[in-house]
C-alpha positions as CSV (number, residue, x, y, z in Angstrom):
1,X,-51.1,-0.8,25.4
2,X,-47.5,-2.2,24.6
3,X,-49.0,-5.1,23.0
4,X,-50.8,-3.3,20.3
5,X,-47.7,-0.9,19.9
6,X,-45.9,-4.3,19.4
7,X,-48.2,-5.5,17.0
8,X,-47.7,-2.5,14.9
9,X,-44.0,-2.4,15.1
10,X,-44.0,-5.8,13.8
11,X,-46.4,-5.4,11.3
12,X,-44.5,-2.3,10.0
13,X,-41.2,-4.6,10.3
14,X,-43.0,-7.5,7.9
15,X,-44.4,-5.0,5.5
16,X,-40.9,-3.6,4.8
17,X,-39.3,-7.0,3.9
18,X,-41.1,-6.8,0.3
19,X,-40.0,-3.1,-0.1
20,X,-36.9,-1.9,-2.4
21,X,-34.4,-0.2,-0.2
22,X,-32.1,2.3,-0.6
23,X,-28.9,2.4,1.5
24,X,-25.5,4.7,1.7
25,X,-22.6,3.0,2.0
26,X,-18.5,3.6,1.6
27,X,-16.3,1.5,-0.5
28,X,-13.6,-0.1,2.0
29,X,-12.3,-2.8,-0.6
30,X,-12.6,-3.1,-4.5
31,X,-12.2,-6.0,-6.7
32,X,-11.1,-5.2,-9.8
33,X,-11.4,-8.6,-11.4
34,X,-15.1,-9.1,-11.0
35,X,-15.8,-5.5,-10.3
36,X,-17.3,-5.7,-6.8
37,X,-16.6,-4.2,-3.6
38,X,-16.7,-4.6,0.1
39,X,-19.3,-1.9,1.5
40,X,-19.3,-0.5,5.1
41,X,-23.0,0.9,5.5
42,X,-23.4,4.2,7.1
43,X,-26.5,3.0,8.7
44,X,-27.2,1.3,11.7
45,X,-29.5,-1.6,12.5
46,X,-32.6,0.0,13.3
47,X,-34.0,-0.2,16.6
48,X,-30.3,-2.0,17.7
49,X,-28.3,1.1,17.1
50,X,-25.4,-1.2,16.2
51,X,-23.5,-0.9,12.9
52,X,-24.2,-3.4,10.2
53,X,-21.4,-6.2,9.0
54,X,-19.6,-4.8,5.9
55,X,-21.4,-6.2,2.7
56,X,-19.3,-8.3,0.5
57,X,-18.7,-9.0,-3.3
58,X,-21.2,-6.2,-4.1
59,X,-21.5,-5.7,-7.7
60,X,-20.8,-2.3,-9.2
61,X,-23.0,-1.0,-11.8
62,X,-21.9,1.4,-14.5
63,X,-23.5,3.5,-16.8
64,X,-25.0,1.9,-19.5
65,X,-27.9,3.0,-21.8
66,X,-28.4,2.9,-25.8
67,X,-25.3,0.9,-26.5
68,X,-22.9,3.5,-24.6
69,X,-21.2,2.7,-21.6
70,X,-19.3,4.8,-19.1
71,X,-16.7,2.9,-16.7
72,X,-14.9,4.2,-14.2
73,X,-13.0,2.4,-10.9
74,X,-14.2,3.6,-7.7
75,X,-11.8,5.0,-5.2
76,X,-11.7,3.5,-1.6
77,X,-14.0,5.4,0.6
78,X,-16.1,6.7,-2.2
79,X,-19.6,6.9,-0.7
80,X,-22.0,5.3,-2.9
81,X,-26.1,4.6,-3.0
82,X,-26.8,0.7,-2.8
83,X,-30.0,-0.7,-4.0
84,X,-31.4,-4.1,-2.4
85,X,-33.3,-5.9,-4.6
86,X,-36.7,-7.8,-3.2
87,X,-35.4,-11.0,-4.1
88,X,-32.1,-13.4,-4.4
89,X,-30.2,-12.0,-7.5
90,X,-27.4,-14.7,-7.1
91,X,-28.8,-16.5,-10.3
92,X,-29.0,-13.2,-12.3
93,X,-25.4,-12.1,-11.7
94,X,-24.2,-15.4,-13.2
95,X,-25.2,-14.4,-16.6
96,X,-27.2,-11.5,-16.8
97,X,-30.4,-13.5,-17.7
98,X,-33.7,-13.8,-15.8
99,X,-34.0,-16.8,-14.2
100,X,-35.7,-18.6,-11.0
101,X,-34.4,-17.3,-7.9
102,X,-31.5,-19.5,-6.2
103,X,-33.3,-19.3,-3.1
104,X,-36.6,-18.1,-1.4
105,X,-34.6,-15.1,0.2
106,X,-36.3,-11.9,-0.1
107,X,-34.9,-8.5,0.7
108,X,-31.8,-9.2,2.0
109,X,-28.4,-7.1,2.1
110,X,-26.7,-9.8,0.2
111,X,-28.8,-8.9,-2.9
112,X,-27.6,-5.1,-2.9
113,X,-26.0,-3.7,-6.1
114,X,-23.8,-0.4,-6.1
115,X,-25.2,2.4,-8.3
116,X,-21.9,4.4,-9.6
117,X,-23.5,7.7,-8.4
118,X,-21.2,10.5,-6.9
119,X,-22.6,12.0,-3.7
120,X,-21.1,15.4,-4.3
121,X,-21.2,16.7,-0.8
122,X,-19.3,13.7,0.5
123,X,-16.8,12.8,-2.4
124,X,-14.2,15.1,-3.9
125,X,-14.7,14.8,-7.4
126,X,-11.1,15.4,-8.1
127,X,-9.6,12.4,-6.4
128,X,-9.9,10.2,-9.3
129,X,-7.4,7.3,-8.9
130,X,-8.0,5.7,-12.4
131,X,-8.8,6.6,-16.1
132,X,-12.6,7.3,-17.0
133,X,-13.7,5.7,-20.1
134,X,-16.5,6.4,-22.3
135,X,-16.9,3.2,-24.8
136,X,-19.3,2.4,-27.3
137,X,-20.4,-1.2,-26.7
138,X,-19.4,-3.8,-29.7
139,X,-16.6,-1.6,-31.0
140,X,-13.1,-1.1,-30.0
141,X,-13.7,2.9,-29.9
142,X,-13.5,4.4,-26.8
143,X,-12.3,7.9,-25.1
144,X,-10.4,7.5,-22.1
145,X,-9.1,10.5,-19.8
146,X,-6.4,9.4,-17.6
147,X,-5.2,10.3,-14.3
148,X,-2.7,12.5,-15.5
149,X,-5.1,14.8,-17.4
150,X,-4.1,13.2,-21.1
151,X,-6.5,12.2,-23.4
152,X,-6.4,9.0,-25.6
153,X,-8.6,8.6,-28.5
154,X,-9.2,5.2,-29.8
155,X,-11.1,4.7,-33.1
156,X,-11.4,3.6,-36.5
157,X,-12.0,7.3,-37.6
158,X,-11.3,10.4,-35.5
159,X,-12.8,13.7,-36.1
160,X,-11.6,16.8,-35.0
161,X,-14.8,18.9,-35.7
162,X,-17.8,17.6,-37.1
163,X,-17.2,18.7,-40.5
164,X,-13.4,17.2,-40.5
165,X,-12.5,15.9,-43.8
166,X,-8.6,16.8,-44.0
167,X,-6.1,14.2,-42.9
168,X,-3.7,15.4,-40.4
169,X,-0.3,15.2,-40.9
170,X,2.0,12.7,-38.6
171,X,5.5,13.7,-38.0
172,X,7.9,10.7,-38.8
173,X,11.5,11.8,-38.1
174,X,12.3,14.3,-40.1
175,X,9.4,13.7,-42.7
176,X,5.7,14.0,-42.5
177,X,2.9,11.5,-43.7
178,X,-0.7,11.5,-43.5
179,X,-2.6,10.1,-41.0
180,X,-5.2,7.2,-42.4
181,X,-7.6,7.5,-39.3
182,X,-7.4,11.2,-38.0
183,X,-9.0,13.9,-39.5
184,X,-9.4,17.9,-38.9
185,X,-11.4,20.8,-40.1
């Protein structure tokens, strides 16, 4: 009977080797130069009940669709979702183009990517340590909400209202001039 149970356990374990896997982890170190992190998994190794070794150099994704991106710097101790690819993603991470896998490795934790999703019941949404930037790809236009609450707008034309068409006056010592790029209603 024990042999039958063992066969089924091995079959289930092998079946899992070709499935996508989602894990929960905590950022313990962040490398801003490459936008990667060291992640402590908040799971134990199945059937062994021991912690996983920290995962190093795991890329941090950012929200980007339709040519718009939202980029934030994660905090140490942020709890994040990781998705593990079925195949080696080393070559893909070099330049973002689909290529032949670097190795025959499948379903390895080294092939994880952090999804920038807040797990609200675990993260404090008011503990941002860096600026929040929303940017239009391919342009210099962005909106930045700074850690101290200030908002920075950068664009060739800034409209304060959908129908803004009047140039804003800019103070210049004791005189005023009209802005060349800020309009208000």
